[in-house]
C-alpha positions as CSV (number, residue, x, y, z in Angstrom):
1,M,-4.2,5.0,31.5
2,T,-6.1,2.6,29.3
3,A,-7.3,3.4,25.8
4,A,-11.0,3.5,25.2
5,L,-12.0,0.6,22.9
6,P,-12.5,0.2,20.1
7,L,-9.5,2.0,18.7
8,M,-10.0,3.7,15.3
9,T,-7.6,4.6,12.5
10,A,-8.4,6.1,9.1
11,R,-9.3,2.6,7.7
12,L,-9.3,0.2,10.7
13,T,-11.2,-0.7,13.8
14,L,-9.2,-2.5,16.6
15,H,-11.6,-4.1,19.0
16,P,-11.7,-6.9,21.6
17,F,-12.2,-10.3,20.2
18,E,-15.7,-11.7,20.0
19,P,-16.9,-15.3,19.6
20,G,-18.0,-14.4,16.0
21,D,-14.3,-13.7,15.2
22,V,-13.3,-17.3,15.6
23,P,-14.0,-18.6,12.0
24,A,-12.3,-15.6,10.4
25,F,-9.3,-16.0,12.7
26,V,-9.0,-19.6,11.8
27,Q,-9.3,-18.9,8.1
28,N,-7.1,-15.8,7.9
29,I,-4.3,-16.8,10.3
30,I,-4.2,-20.5,11.1
31,R,-5.2,-21.9,7.8
32,D,-3.2,-19.4,5.9
33,D,0.1,-21.3,5.6
34,A,2.1,-18.2,4.7
35,V,1.0,-16.4,7.9
36,W,0.9,-19.4,10.3
37,N,4.4,-20.5,9.3
38,E,5.8,-17.0,10.0
39,I,4.3,-16.7,13.4
40,S,4.1,-20.2,14.7
41,G,4.2,-23.1,12.4
42,G,2.9,-25.5,15.0
43,V,0.3,-28.0,14.3
44,V,-3.2,-27.1,15.5
45,D,-5.5,-30.1,15.7
46,D,-8.7,-28.3,16.4
47,P,-8.2,-24.7,15.4
48,E,-11.7,-23.5,16.1
49,H,-11.5,-24.8,19.7
50,E,-8.0,-23.5,20.2
51,V,-9.0,-20.0,19.1
52,A,-12.1,-20.0,21.1
53,Q,-10.0,-21.0,24.2
54,L,-7.5,-18.2,23.4
55,I,-10.3,-15.6,23.2
56,A,-11.9,-16.8,26.4
57,G,-8.6,-16.6,28.2
58,W,-8.1,-13.0,27.1
59,E,-11.4,-11.9,28.7
60,G,-10.7,-9.6,31.7
61,E,-7.1,-9.0,30.6
62,P,-6.1,-5.3,31.0
63,H,-4.6,-5.2,27.6
64,P,-6.0,-8.1,25.5
65,P,-5.1,-8.7,21.9
66,L,-7.4,-6.8,19.5
67,A,-9.1,-8.0,16.3
68,V,-8.2,-5.9,13.3
69,T,-11.1,-5.2,11.0
70,R,-11.5,-2.9,8.0
71,T,-14.0,-0.3,9.1
72,A,-15.6,0.2,5.7
73,D,-17.0,-3.4,5.5
74,D,-16.2,-4.9,8.9
75,V,-14.0,-7.6,7.4
76,F,-11.8,-9.4,10.0
77,M,-8.1,-9.2,8.8
78,G,-6.1,-10.4,11.8
79,Y,-5.0,-9.2,15.2
80,V,-2.6,-6.8,17.0
81,A,-1.4,-6.8,20.6
82,L,0.9,-5.4,23.2
83,L,1.9,-8.5,25.2
84,P,4.3,-9.3,27.9
85,V,7.5,-10.9,26.6
86,A,7.5,-14.6,27.6
87,G,10.2,-15.1,30.2
88,A,10.5,-11.3,30.8
89,E,7.0,-10.2,31.8
90,H,8.1,-6.7,32.7
91,E,8.9,-6.2,29.0
92,T,6.3,-5.6,26.2
93,E,6.2,-6.9,22.7
94,L,4.2,-5.6,19.8
95,T,2.8,-8.5,17.8
96,I,0.6,-8.4,14.7
97,A,-0.6,-10.9,12.1
98,L,-2.8,-10.2,9.1
99,G,-4.1,-12.7,6.6
100,S,-2.3,-12.8,3.2
101,P,-5.1,-10.9,1.3
102,Y,-4.5,-7.9,3.5
103,R,-0.7,-7.6,3.3
104,G,1.1,-5.0,1.2
105,K,-1.7,-2.4,1.7
106,G,-0.4,-0.6,4.7
107,Y,-2.9,-2.1,7.2
108,A,-0.2,-3.6,9.4
109,T,1.7,-0.3,9.6
110,E,-1.6,1.5,10.4
111,A,-2.6,-0.9,13.2
112,A,0.9,-1.0,14.6
113,H,1.2,2.8,14.8
114,K,-2.1,2.9,16.7
115,M,-0.8,0.4,19.2
116,L,2.5,2.3,19.5
117,H,0.6,5.5,20.2
118,V,-1.2,3.7,23.0
119,A,2.0,2.1,24.3
120,F,4.0,5.4,24.4
121,H,1.5,8.2,24.9
122,Q,-1.1,6.4,27.2
123,R,0.7,3.5,28.9
124,R,4.0,5.5,28.9
125,L,6.1,2.5,28.3
126,A,9.9,3.0,28.0
127,H,10.3,0.8,24.9
128,I,8.6,-1.9,22.9
129,Y,10.1,-5.0,21.4
130,G,9.4,-6.8,18.2
131,L,10.3,-10.4,18.3
132,M,10.2,-12.5,15.1
133,H,11.6,-15.5,13.3
134,P,14.7,-14.3,11.4
135,Y,13.1,-15.5,8.1
136,N,9.9,-13.5,8.6
137,T,10.6,-10.8,6.0
138,H,7.2,-9.2,6.4
139,A,7.8,-8.6,10.2
140,K,11.3,-7.3,9.6
141,K,10.1,-4.8,7.0
142,L,7.3,-3.7,9.3
143,A,9.9,-3.2,12.2
144,T,12.0,-1.1,9.9
145,R,9.0,1.0,8.8
146,L,8.2,1.5,12.5
147,N,11.7,2.8,13.2
148,M,12.6,-0.1,15.4
149,S,16.3,-0.8,15.7
150,Y,17.7,-4.3,15.3
151,E,19.1,-5.5,18.6
152,G,20.3,-9.0,17.8
153,V,19.1,-12.5,18.2
154,M,17.7,-14.3,21.3
155,R,16.6,-17.9,21.9
156,D,13.0,-18.3,22.7
157,F,13.1,-20.3,25.9
158,R,9.6,-21.9,25.3
159,Y,10.4,-23.4,21.9
160,G,14.2,-23.2,21.6
161,E,14.0,-21.2,18.4
162,E,16.1,-18.2,17.5
163,L,14.2,-14.9,17.3
164,A,15.3,-11.6,15.8
165,V,15.0,-8.8,18.3
166,Y,14.0,-5.3,17.3
167,M,13.3,-2.4,19.8
168,L,11.7,1.0,19.6
169,R,12.4,3.5,22.4
170,R,9.7,5.8,23.6
171,A,12.0,8.9,23.0
172,T,12.5,7.9,19.4
173,Y,8.7,7.3,18.8
174,I,7.7,10.6,20.6
175,S,10.3,12.6,18.5
176,L,8.7,11.2,15.3
177,H,5.0,11.2,16.5
178,P,4.6,13.9,19.2
């Protein structure tokens, strides 16, 4: 079962990316060093082109990443997604990134809970992973707030970096959010 889009929370709208989201994505994610270093850190020579290519590549995907906007004023804040884990495509990862001005206000937790609801109540996944750089304190705190358990460290085969692995089982989520 697929969730009807857009997804709504008390304060947020989660919707498929549109070409008009490119400038805000570049500004809030790629050009925000605090955010970009936590999720990637790689050099992006032409960010507008890269993001436009990403968005174009997501068209037609059954579960594409979603733009996170504040409903009250339609401000783009970042993105959230349930994506296949690279190298283990039968596994699913929750990934989220919000620009620095939107951190510490509960937006990431709100967006993540909506995606977990979709993952466990609609897609009926057995578990969800959270993969993050071990120094990404924002992501680790979010994983804890989401009741994810720390599973250890793995090496990202694409880039050779160590990643902290967190997991949330469906049974745990359902017991807390029936």
